[in-house]
N, C-alpha and C positions, 0 to 999 in steps of 0.2 A: 292315432290317426297318423298324419304326417305322410301322406302319400306323394305322389309324383306331382300332382296339381299344386299341392302345398309348397313343394320345393320350388317349382317354376314361378309361383306369385312371390315367394321370398327373394329368389334370385332377381327377379325383374325389379323388384322393389329397391334392392341394394345397389343395382347397377344405374339406376336413373341419375343418382346425384353424380355420380362418375361421368356419365354421358353429358350432364350439363357443364361440369367442370371442363372435359376435354373440349366442347364447342366453344367456351369461353377463352380457352387457351389459343384454340385455332383462330379466333377473330384478332388475338392480341399478335399473332404472328403475320397475319395478313396485313395489319395497320402498321405500316412501316414509315419511317420519316424519308422524306425526299432524298434521294441520293445527292451526294456532292459530286460537283464534276471531278472525273477522274482523269489522270494523265493516261496518255497512250504508252504502251510499252515500247521498247526499241523495236521489236519485231512487227508491232502494229504500224509505227512510223514508216519503217522501210517498205512494207506492204502497200501503205497510203501513196508513198512517192511512186511506186511501180505500177500503180493501178491505171493511170492514163494510158501508158504505153501497152499494156496488156488489153485494155479496151479497144484500143485503136487496131491492134494486131488481129483481134476477134471480129471487128467489123469488116476489115479487109478480107479475111477468110470467108466471112458470111456473103461478102459481095461477090467473091470469086466463086463460091459454090452455088450462088444464085446463077450466075452467068452460065455455068455449065450445066 
């Protein structure tokens, strides 16, 4: 015997434990510890400092465009 149907049954039976193991590993990856507070990089700090001026300039441009 040993036809195609037998091969499919054996193949499915052997991959089920692997699928269960893979889903267990996936759960472990999604369960992470809460992140600790990270420091801002130098670039992020500079960007944060310039953000208020950029917002103000964009608001002025928006107002000017609305008037025209």
